[in-house]
VEXDREN-2710 file (C-alpha; in Angstrom, 1 decimal):
% VEXDREN-2710
k/r/px/py/pz
1/UNK/0.0/-17.0/20.0
2/UNK/-1.2/-19.9/17.7
3/UNK/0.6/-23.2/17.8
4/UNK/2.5/-24.1/14.7
5/UNK/0.0/-26.8/13.9
6/UNK/-2.8/-24.1/13.9
7/UNK/-1.2/-22.2/11.2
8/UNK/-0.3/-25.0/9.2
9/UNK/-4.1/-26.4/9.2
10/UNK/-5.2/-22.7/8.4
11/UNK/-2.7/-22.5/5.4
12/UNK/-3.7/-26.0/4.0
13/UNK/-7.3/-25.2/4.4
14/UNK/-6.7/-21.8/2.5
15/UNK/-4.5/-23.6/-0.1
16/UNK/-7.0/-26.2/-0.8
17/UNK/-9.6/-23.4/-1.6
18/UNK/-6.9/-21.5/-3.6
19/UNK/-6.0/-24.7/-5.7
20/UNK/-9.5/-25.4/-6.5
21/UNK/-9.7/-22.1/-8.5
22/UNK/-6.1/-22.9/-9.9
23/UNK/-4.6/-19.9/-8.1
24/UNK/-1.6/-21.9/-6.9
25/UNK/-0.4/-23.0/-10.5
26/UNK/1.9/-20.4/-10.8
27/UNK/3.6/-21.0/-7.7
28/UNK/3.9/-24.8/-8.5
29/UNK/5.3/-24.2/-12.0
30/UNK/8.0/-21.3/-11.0
31/UNK/11.5/-22.7/-10.9
32/UNK/12.5/-20.5/-8.1
33/UNK/9.8/-21.9/-5.6
34/UNK/11.6/-23.9/-3.0
35/UNK/10.9/-27.6/-3.2
36/UNK/9.1/-27.7/0.2
37/UNK/6.6/-25.0/-0.7
38/UNK/6.1/-27.0/-4.2
39/UNK/5.4/-30.1/-2.2
40/UNK/2.9/-28.3/0.1
41/UNK/1.0/-27.1/-3.2
42/UNK/0.8/-30.5/-4.5
43/UNK/-0.7/-31.8/-1.1
44/UNK/-3.2/-28.7/-1.3
45/UNK/-4.5/-29.7/-4.8
46/UNK/-4.6/-33.2/-4.3
47/UNK/-7.7/-34.6/-5.9
48/UNK/-9.1/-31.2/-6.9
49/UNK/-10.3/-30.2/-10.2
50/UNK/-8.2/-27.4/-11.4
51/UNK/-9.8/-25.0/-14.1
52/UNK/-7.7/-24.2/-17.3
53/UNK/-7.9/-20.5/-16.5
54/UNK/-6.9/-19.3/-12.7
55/UNK/-9.6/-17.5/-11.2
56/UNK/-7.4/-15.4/-8.5
57/UNK/-10.0/-12.9/-7.6
58/UNK/-12.9/-15.5/-7.1
59/UNK/-10.7/-17.6/-5.0
60/UNK/-9.8/-14.8/-2.6
61/UNK/-13.4/-13.9/-2.3
62/UNK/-14.3/-17.3/-1.3
63/UNK/-11.7/-17.3/1.5
64/UNK/-13.4/-14.5/3.2
65/UNK/-13.0/-10.8/4.4
66/UNK/-9.2/-11.0/5.4
67/UNK/-8.4/-12.6/2.3
68/UNK/-10.2/-10.4/0.0
69/UNK/-8.2/-7.4/1.7
70/UNK/-5.0/-9.3/1.4
71/UNK/-5.8/-10.3/-2.1
72/UNK/-6.0/-6.2/-2.8
73/UNK/-2.9/-5.9/-1.3
74/UNK/-1.3/-8.4/-3.5
75/UNK/-2.5/-6.6/-6.7
76/UNK/0.0/-4.0/-5.8
77/UNK/2.7/-6.7/-6.2
78/UNK/3.0/-8.2/-9.5
79/UNK/6.8/-8.9/-8.9
80/UNK/5.5/-11.1/-6.3
81/UNK/2.2/-12.8/-7.7
82/UNK/3.2/-12.1/-11.6
83/UNK/1.5/-9.8/-13.7
84/UNK/-1.6/-11.9/-14.9
85/UNK/-2.4/-12.5/-11.1
86/UNK/-2.0/-9.1/-10.2
87/UNK/-4.1/-7.8/-13.2
88/UNK/-6.9/-10.1/-12.2
89/UNK/-6.8/-9.3/-8.6
90/UNK/-7.1/-5.6/-9.3
91/UNK/-10.8/-6.4/-10.1
92/UNK/-11.4/-7.9/-6.8
93/UNK/-14.6/-6.7/-5.1
94/UNK/-15.7/-7.1/-1.6
95/UNK/-19.4/-6.9/-1.9
96/UNK/-20.6/-9.2/0.9
97/UNK/-24.0/-9.9/2.4
98/UNK/-24.5/-7.3/5.1
99/UNK/-24.6/-7.8/8.7
100/UNK/-28.1/-7.7/10.4
101/UNK/-29.1/-4.0/11.2
102/UNK/-29.7/-4.8/14.8
103/UNK/-26.0/-5.5/15.2
104/UNK/-25.0/-2.5/13.3
105/UNK/-27.3/-0.5/15.6
106/UNK/-25.8/-1.8/18.8
107/UNK/-22.3/-1.1/17.3
108/UNK/-23.2/2.6/16.6
109/UNK/-24.6/2.9/20.1
110/UNK/-21.8/1.4/21.8
111/UNK/-19.1/3.2/19.8
112/UNK/-20.7/6.7/20.1
113/UNK/-22.0/6.3/23.6
114/UNK/-25.5/7.4/23.0
115/UNK/-28.8/6.1/21.9
116/UNK/-29.1/6.2/18.1
117/UNK/-32.3/8.3/18.4
118/UNK/-30.1/11.2/20.0
119/UNK/-27.7/10.9/17.0
120/UNK/-29.8/10.5/14.0
121/UNK/-33.4/11.4/13.0
122/UNK/-33.4/8.3/10.7
123/UNK/-31.0/5.7/9.6
124/UNK/-31.8/3.4/6.5
125/UNK/-31.6/-0.3/7.7
126/UNK/-30.6/-1.4/4.2
127/UNK/-26.9/-0.5/3.7
128/UNK/-26.0/1.2/0.4
129/UNK/-22.8/-0.9/0.4
130/UNK/-21.4/-3.8/2.3
131/UNK/-17.8/-4.7/2.2
132/UNK/-15.4/-7.0/3.8
133/UNK/-14.5/-4.8/6.7
134/UNK/-17.5/-2.4/7.0
135/UNK/-21.0/-1.5/5.6
136/UNK/-22.3/2.0/5.0
137/UNK/-25.9/3.1/5.7
138/UNK/-27.4/6.8/4.8
139/UNK/-28.6/8.7/7.8
140/UNK/-30.0/12.1/8.8
141/UNK/-28.4/13.7/11.7
142/UNK/-30.3/15.1/14.5
143/UNK/-29.7/18.5/13.1
144/UNK/-31.1/17.6/9.4
145/UNK/-27.7/16.9/7.5
146/UNK/-27.7/14.0/5.2
147/UNK/-24.8/11.9/5.8
148/UNK/-23.0/8.4/5.2
149/UNK/-22.4/6.1/8.3
150/UNK/-19.6/3.6/7.9
151/UNK/-19.6/0.7/10.6
152/UNK/-17.1/-1.8/11.2
153/UNK/-18.9/-5.5/10.9
154/UNK/-19.4/-7.3/14.2
155/UNK/-16.2/-9.5/15.0
156/UNK/-14.0/-8.4/12.1
157/UNK/-11.1/-7.5/14.2
158/UNK/-10.9/-11.0/15.9
159/UNK/-11.3/-12.5/12.2
160/UNK/-8.3/-10.2/10.9
161/UNK/-6.2/-10.7/14.0
162/UNK/-6.1/-14.7/13.5
163/UNK/-5.4/-14.2/9.7
164/UNK/-2.6/-11.8/10.0
165/UNK/-1.0/-14.1/12.9
166/UNK/-1.0/-17.0/10.4
167/UNK/0.1/-14.6/7.5
168/UNK/3.1/-13.4/9.5
169/UNK/4.0/-16.6/10.5
170/UNK/4.1/-18.1/6.8
171/UNK/6.0/-15.0/5.7
172/UNK/8.6/-15.7/8.1
173/UNK/9.0/-19.2/7.0
174/UNK/9.3/-18.3/3.4
175/UNK/11.9/-15.6/3.9
176/UNK/14.1/-18.1/5.7
177/UNK/14.4/-20.1/2.6
178/UNK/16.5/-17.1/1.3
179/UNK/17.0/-16.6/-2.4
180/UNK/14.4/-15.0/-4.5
181/UNK/11.9/-15.2/-1.6
182/UNK/14.4/-13.2/0.8
183/UNK/14.8/-10.6/-1.9
184/UNK/10.8/-10.1/-2.2
185/UNK/10.7/-9.7/1.4
186/UNK/7.3/-11.4/2.1
187/UNK/7.5/-10.3/5.8
188/UNK/7.8/-6.6/4.6
189/UNK/4.4/-7.3/2.5
190/UNK/2.8/-8.8/5.4
191/UNK/3.9/-5.9/7.6
192/UNK/2.5/-3.2/5.0
193/UNK/-0.9/-5.2/4.7
194/UNK/-1.1/-5.0/8.6
195/UNK/-0.5/-1.1/8.2
196/UNK/-3.3/-0.9/5.7
197/UNK/-5.5/-3.1/7.9
198/UNK/-4.9/-1.3/11.2
199/UNK/-5.9/1.7/9.3
200/UNK/-9.1/0.4/8.1
201/UNK/-9.9/-1.0/11.3
202/UNK/-9.6/2.1/13.1
203/UNK/-12.2/4.4/11.4
204/UNK/-10.6/7.6/13.2
205/UNK/-7.7/7.1/11.0
206/UNK/-9.5/7.0/7.8
207/UNK/-11.4/10.0/8.8
208/UNK/-8.1/11.6/9.5
209/UNK/-6.5/10.6/6.3
210/UNK/-9.9/12.2/4.5
211/UNK/-9.2/15.3/6.4
212/UNK/-5.6/15.7/5.5
213/UNK/-6.3/14.7/1.7
214/UNK/-9.1/17.4/1.8
215/UNK/-6.7/20.0/2.9
216/UNK/-3.8/19.1/0.5
217/UNK/-6.1/19.2/-2.4
218/UNK/-8.0/22.6/-1.7
219/UNK/-6.0/24.3/-4.4
220/UNK/-7.2/21.7/-7.0
221/UNK/-10.4/22.8/-8.4
222/UNK/-13.0/20.2/-9.5
223/UNK/-11.9/17.5/-7.1
224/UNK/-13.3/17.4/-3.5
225/UNK/-13.5/15.0/-0.2
226/UNK/-16.6/14.6/2.0
227/UNK/-16.4/16.6/5.2
228/UNK/-16.2/14.5/8.3
229/UNK/-18.7/14.8/11.1
230/UNK/-16.1/14.1/14.2
231/UNK/-18.9/14.3/16.6
232/UNK/-20.3/11.1/15.2
233/UNK/-17.2/9.5/14.4
234/UNK/-15.1/6.9/16.7
235/UNK/-13.2/3.8/16.3
236/UNK/-15.8/1.7/14.9
237/UNK/-18.0/4.3/13.2
238/UNK/-17.3/7.1/10.7
239/UNK/-19.9/9.7/9.4
240/UNK/-19.2/11.6/6.7
241/UNK/-20.9/14.1/4.2
242/UNK/-23.4/12.3/2.1
243/UNK/-22.4/12.9/-1.6
244/UNK/-25.2/12.7/-4.5
245/UNK/-23.4/11.7/-7.7
246/UNK/-22.8/9.2/-10.5
247/UNK/-20.0/6.6/-10.2
248/UNK/-17.3/6.9/-12.5
249/UNK/-18.0/3.2/-13.7
250/UNK/-21.4/4.3/-14.9
251/UNK/-20.2/5.8/-18.2
252/UNK/-23.5/5.7/-20.1
253/UNK/-25.2/7.5/-17.3
254/UNK/-22.3/10.1/-16.9
255/UNK/-23.0/10.9/-20.7
256/UNK/-26.9/11.0/-20.2
257/UNK/-26.4/13.7/-17.6
258/UNK/-24.6/15.9/-20.0
259/UNK/-21.0/15.4/-18.5
260/UNK/-17.9/16.0/-20.6
261/UNK/-15.9/13.0/-20.0
262/UNK/-13.0/14.3/-21.7
263/UNK/-12.7/17.1/-19.1
264/UNK/-13.5/14.6/-16.1
265/UNK/-10.7/12.4/-17.3
266/UNK/-8.0/15.3/-17.5
267/UNK/-9.2/16.6/-14.0
268/UNK/-8.9/12.9/-12.6
269/UNK/-5.3/12.8/-13.9
270/UNK/-4.0/16.1/-12.7
271/UNK/-5.7/15.4/-9.3
272/UNK/-3.6/12.2/-8.7
273/UNK/-0.5/13.9/-10.1
274/UNK/-0.8/16.7/-7.4
275/UNK/-1.6/14.0/-4.7
276/UNK/1.3/11.8/-5.7
277/UNK/4.0/14.3/-6.8
278/UNK/3.4/17.6/-5.4
279/UNK/1.8/16.6/-1.9
280/UNK/3.4/13.0/-1.6
281/UNK/0.2/11.9/0.0
282/UNK/-2.2/10.0/-2.4
283/UNK/-5.7/8.1/-2.4
284/UNK/-4.2/4.6/-3.0
285/UNK/-7.5/3.1/-4.1
286/UNK/-8.9/5.2/-7.1
287/UNK/-10.9/2.5/-8.8
288/UNK/-14.2/3.5/-10.4
289/UNK/-16.4/2.6/-7.4
290/UNK/-14.6/5.1/-5.1
291/UNK/-15.0/8.0/-7.5
292/UNK/-18.4/9.9/-8.1
293/UNK/-19.2/12.9/-10.4
294/UNK/-21.4/15.4/-9.1
295/UNK/-24.0/17.3/-11.2
296/UNK/-21.5/20.1/-11.7
297/UNK/-18.8/18.1/-12.8
298/UNK/-16.8/17.9/-9.9
299/UNK/-15.2/14.6/-9.1
300/UNK/-15.4/13.2/-5.3
301/UNK/-13.2/10.5/-4.0
302/UNK/-14.5/8.4/-1.2
303/UNK/-13.1/5.2/1.0
304/UNK/-9.7/6.4/2.4
305/UNK/-8.5/3.1/3.7
306/UNK/-5.6/2.7/1.8
307/UNK/-3.4/5.9/1.4
308/UNK/0.2/6.2/-0.1
309/UNK/3.1/8.2/1.2
310/UNK/6.3/9.3/-0.7
311/UNK/8.7/11.6/0.9
312/UNK/10.3/14.6/-1.1
313/UNK/13.5/12.9/-2.0
314/UNK/11.9/9.7/-3.3
315/UNK/9.3/12.0/-5.6
316/UNK/12.4/13.7/-6.9
317/UNK/14.2/10.5/-7.8
318/UNK/11.0/9.2/-9.3
319/UNK/10.4/12.4/-11.4
320/UNK/14.0/12.1/-12.7
321/UNK/13.7/8.4/-13.5
322/UNK/10.7/9.0/-15.5
323/UNK/12.3/11.9/-17.3
324/UNK/15.4/9.9/-18.0
325/UNK/13.6/7.2/-19.5
326/UNK/11.5/9.3/-21.8
327/UNK/14.4/11.4/-22.8
328/UNK/16.8/8.5/-23.1
329/UNK/19.1/9.7/-20.6
330/UNK/19.6/5.9/-19.2
331/UNK/23.1/6.8/-17.6
332/UNK/21.5/9.3/-15.4
333/UNK/18.5/6.9/-14.5
334/UNK/21.1/4.3/-13.5
335/UNK/23.0/6.5/-11.5
336/UNK/19.8/7.6/-9.5
337/UNK/19.0/3.8/-8.5
338/UNK/22.5/3.3/-7.2
339/UNK/22.4/6.9/-5.3
340/UNK/19.0/6.0/-3.9
341/UNK/20.4/2.4/-2.9
342/UNK/17.8/0.6/-4.9
343/UNK/20.6/-1.4/-6.5
344/UNK/23.2/-2.9/-4.5
345/UNK/26.5/-1.4/-4.6
346/UNK/28.4/-4.6/-5.7
347/UNK/26.3/-4.5/-9.3
348/UNK/28.1/-2.9/-12.2
349/UNK/26.7/0.5/-13.3
350/UNK/27.2/0.1/-17.0
351/UNK/25.3/-3.3/-17.1
352/UNK/22.4/-1.7/-15.2
353/UNK/22.4/1.1/-17.6
354/UNK/22.0/-1.3/-20.5
355/UNK/19.4/-3.1/-18.6
356/UNK/17.4/0.2/-18.3
357/UNK/17.8/0.9/-22.1
358/UNK/16.1/-2.4/-23.0
359/UNK/12.9/-0.9/-21.1
360/UNK/13.2/2.7/-22.5
361/UNK/14.2/2.2/-26.0
362/UNK/10.9/0.1/-27.1
363/UNK/9.0/3.4/-26.2
364/UNK/11.4/5.9/-27.9
365/UNK/10.0/7.7/-30.9
366/UNK/6.2/6.7/-30.0
367/UNK/3.6/9.4/-29.9
368/UNK/3.0/10.4/-26.5
369/UNK/-0.5/9.0/-26.6
370/UNK/1.1/5.5/-27.1
371/UNK/3.0/5.5/-24.1
372/UNK/1.5/3.7/-21.1
373/UNK/2.9/4.9/-17.6
374/UNK/1.9/1.6/-16.3
375/UNK/3.6/-0.5/-19.0
376/UNK/6.5/1.7/-18.4
377/UNK/6.8/1.3/-14.8
378/UNK/6.1/-2.4/-15.1
379/UNK/9.1/-2.8/-17.3
380/UNK/11.4/-0.8/-15.1
381/UNK/10.5/-2.8/-12.0
382/UNK/10.8/-6.2/-14.1
383/UNK/14.6/-5.8/-14.1
384/UNK/14.6/-5.9/-10.3
385/UNK/15.3/-9.6/-10.0
386/UNK/18.4/-9.6/-12.1
387/UNK/20.1/-6.8/-10.0
388/UNK/19.0/-8.2/-6.4
389/UNK/17.0/-4.9/-5.9
390/UNK/14.9/-5.3/-2.7
391/UNK/11.2/-4.3/-3.3
392/UNK/10.3/-0.8/-2.5
393/UNK/6.6/-1.0/-1.3
394/UNK/6.0/2.7/-1.8
395/UNK/6.9/2.8/-5.2
396/UNK/4.7/-0.3/-5.8
397/UNK/1.8/1.2/-4.3
398/UNK/2.2/4.2/-6.5
399/UNK/2.7/2.1/-9.7
400/UNK/-0.2/0.4/-8.8
401/UNK/-2.3/3.5/-8.4
402/UNK/-0.9/5.1/-11.6
403/UNK/-1.9/2.1/-13.5
404/UNK/-5.6/2.2/-11.8
405/UNK/-5.8/5.8/-12.8
406/UNK/-4.6/5.3/-16.1
407/UNK/-7.2/2.7/-16.8
408/UNK/-10.2/5.0/-15.3
409/UNK/-9.1/8.0/-17.3
410/UNK/-9.0/5.8/-20.5
411/UNK/-12.4/4.2/-19.8
412/UNK/-13.8/7.9/-19.6
413/UNK/-11.9/9.0/-22.7
414/UNK/-10.1/6.3/-24.9
415/UNK/-8.0/9.0/-26.6
416/UNK/-6.7/10.7/-23.6
417/UNK/-2.9/11.8/-23.8
418/UNK/-1.5/11.1/-20.3
419/UNK/1.4/13.1/-20.9
420/UNK/0.0/16.2/-22.6
421/UNK/-2.8/16.3/-19.9
422/UNK/-0.3/16.0/-17.0
423/UNK/2.7/17.9/-18.7
424/UNK/2.1/21.4/-17.6
425/UNK/1.9/20.4/-14.1
426/UNK/4.8/17.7/-14.1
427/UNK/7.0/20.5/-15.9
428/UNK/6.1/23.1/-13.5
429/UNK/6.9/20.8/-10.5
430/UNK/10.2/19.5/-12.0
431/UNK/11.4/23.1/-12.3
432/UNK/10.3/24.2/-9.1
433/UNK/11.9/21.1/-7.1
434/UNK/14.8/20.6/-9.4
435/UNK/15.5/24.1/-10.8
436/UNK/18.1/26.5/-9.5
437/UNK/15.7/28.1/-7.4
438/UNK/14.9/25.1/-5.6
439/UNK/18.9/24.2/-5.4
440/UNK/19.5/27.6/-3.9
441/UNK/16.4/27.4/-1.4
442/UNK/17.6/23.7/-0.3
443/UNK/21.1/25.0/0.4
444/UNK/19.9/27.8/2.4
445/UNK/17.6/25.6/4.7
446/UNK/20.5/23.2/5.1
447/UNK/22.8/26.0/6.1
448/UNK/20.4/27.4/8.4
449/UNK/19.7/23.7/10.2
450/UNK/23.5/23.6/10.3
451/UNK/23.9/26.7/12.1
452/UNK/21.2/25.9/14.6
453/UNK/23.4/23.1/15.6
454/UNK/26.6/25.2/16.4
455/UNK/25.5/26.1/20.2
456/UNK/24.6/22.5/20.9
457/UNK/28.2/21.4/19.4
458/UNK/30.0/24.0/21.4
459/UNK/28.4/22.7/24.6
460/UNK/29.2/19.1/23.9
461/UNK/33.1/20.0/23.0
462/UNK/33.1/22.0/26.2
463/UNK/31.7/19.1/28.3
464/UNK/34.2/16.5/26.6
465/UNK/37.4/18.6/26.6
466/UNK/39.3/18.3/30.1
467/UNK/39.0/21.5/32.4
468/UNK/42.3/22.9/33.4
469/UNK/43.8/21.5/36.4
470/UNK/41.0/18.7/36.4
471/UNK/42.3/15.1/36.9
472/UNK/42.6/12.9/34.2
473/UNK/39.4/10.8/33.3
474/UNK/39.4/7.0/34.6
475/UNK/40.5/4.4/31.9
476/UNK/37.7/2.5/30.3
477/UNK/36.5/-0.5/32.1
478/UNK/36.7/-4.1/30.6
479/UNK/33.7/-5.8/30.0
480/UNK/33.5/-8.9/32.0
481/UNK/30.7/-11.6/31.6
482/UNK/29.0/-12.3/34.6
483/UNK/28.0/-15.8/35.3
484/UNK/25.7/-16.6/38.3
485/UNK/26.4/-19.3/40.8
486/UNK/24.3/-22.3/40.8
487/UNK/22.4/-21.3/37.7
488/UNK/24.4/-23.4/34.8
489/UNK/21.6/-25.9/35.0
490/UNK/19.2/-23.1/33.7
491/UNK/21.6/-22.5/30.6
492/UNK/21.7/-26.0/29.8
493/UNK/18.1/-26.6/30.0
494/UNK/17.5/-23.7/27.7
495/UNK/20.1/-25.1/25.2
496/UNK/18.5/-28.4/25.2
497/UNK/14.9/-26.6/24.6
498/UNK/16.4/-24.6/21.9
499/UNK/17.7/-27.6/20.4
500/UNK/14.4/-29.5/20.4
501/UNK/12.7/-26.6/18.9
502/UNK/15.2/-26.4/16.2
503/UNK/15.0/-29.7/15.2
504/UNK/11.2/-29.7/15.1
505/UNK/11.3/-26.9/12.7
506/UNK/13.7/-28.6/10.6
507/UNK/11.2/-31.8/10.5
508/UNK/8.5/-29.6/9.6
509/UNK/10.0/-27.6/6.9
510/UNK/11.6/-30.8/5.3
END
């Protein structure tokens, strides 16, 4: 556990870098920023040349691999960093100089427990990509298959462990201020980021995510996931099928190859909706660099480090919210928010309905092609501050992915109509999940589960009820606080130490 002075030193060093790129300007100007935080920002930027336009992505790249991943996580939180910063961070790239191949080779052999010559006929020493956590090399297995080998960078676990410890410390200090910082739940932000990081630092989990997504998407034509070579996969190494294709970002190359961009865009939207709405398990990093198009037009997704999950209940709530905003049934949307616990019960339902109307009415009457899913969700979440709504990380991750998919689809086909493309699928899902058949099926399942509890309930009642002729149970014992003889000095010492720590923390914060 690092000392407080270590955390403060790291934060000031990072703050200095962020300040030089203008990335702290929003924090300093926000009236809701606690005074002590504003003072620390002023210290961090003292004497620095501040650019006119903040360069958030560049600032996080300058801080190194852990900050790059953290910046990508913050891109999903426009409520926390602001819409401009979130948009800039969406472009964050983690292309870094690769680690020497000699170190990569040792890592492969150590992780898989065999000489590299027994595992692969050949492996290209030049990586096809080097990111903040891992780098990828093309190889041919000993049985002649073309594969991609993803290997963690040496020392990356230690670097992330140090950064995460400081992030958690800083988040706890920030949340202790209460108010807006407490509502935004920065500790939960870091906890979610830790989950993402732990997934990416254990390549077996990423491989399992790819395998699960492949199984879920078997029914979706034209969209596939590379198969995993489990015999050559371990915690620090993942081997998967090599895919020859054109990245979606290379639009001109796709046209030159004769691909139908309109069909690809529609296929991408439907694939995402199946993942998010039907399966509740979605690829949450679907940017242009993680999507390839095969010669036959099939879309291939790669890089499964960031995945999102939404349970069935939340998916139904989300579907009703979207449907209610489009149709103008704001009362029902407001009720759903209260039923889901998104809005604290002390708020007024009618006032919240009016706030929702302010989000929905500007899009009423517009052609569906002019309605942006991302903008609509952005407006929906923008009212959270006024109604003390705790942030919902799973919905924010979905929002970020929706915006990303919408952007990629519009790059391929600027005239794409998101609602017409998704309409048949979404309508069928809503009918299936919210229609009378689904209601009846849910009641049958609930009744069956309740019926299964009856035998156990009878056994418990039989155990609790007194038997004929049995002696009455003894009365409950009164709780008595035990005090050890001769140990009072220890309690006094603990109290003194606690008071000293509290005083020191107060001085540091003020």
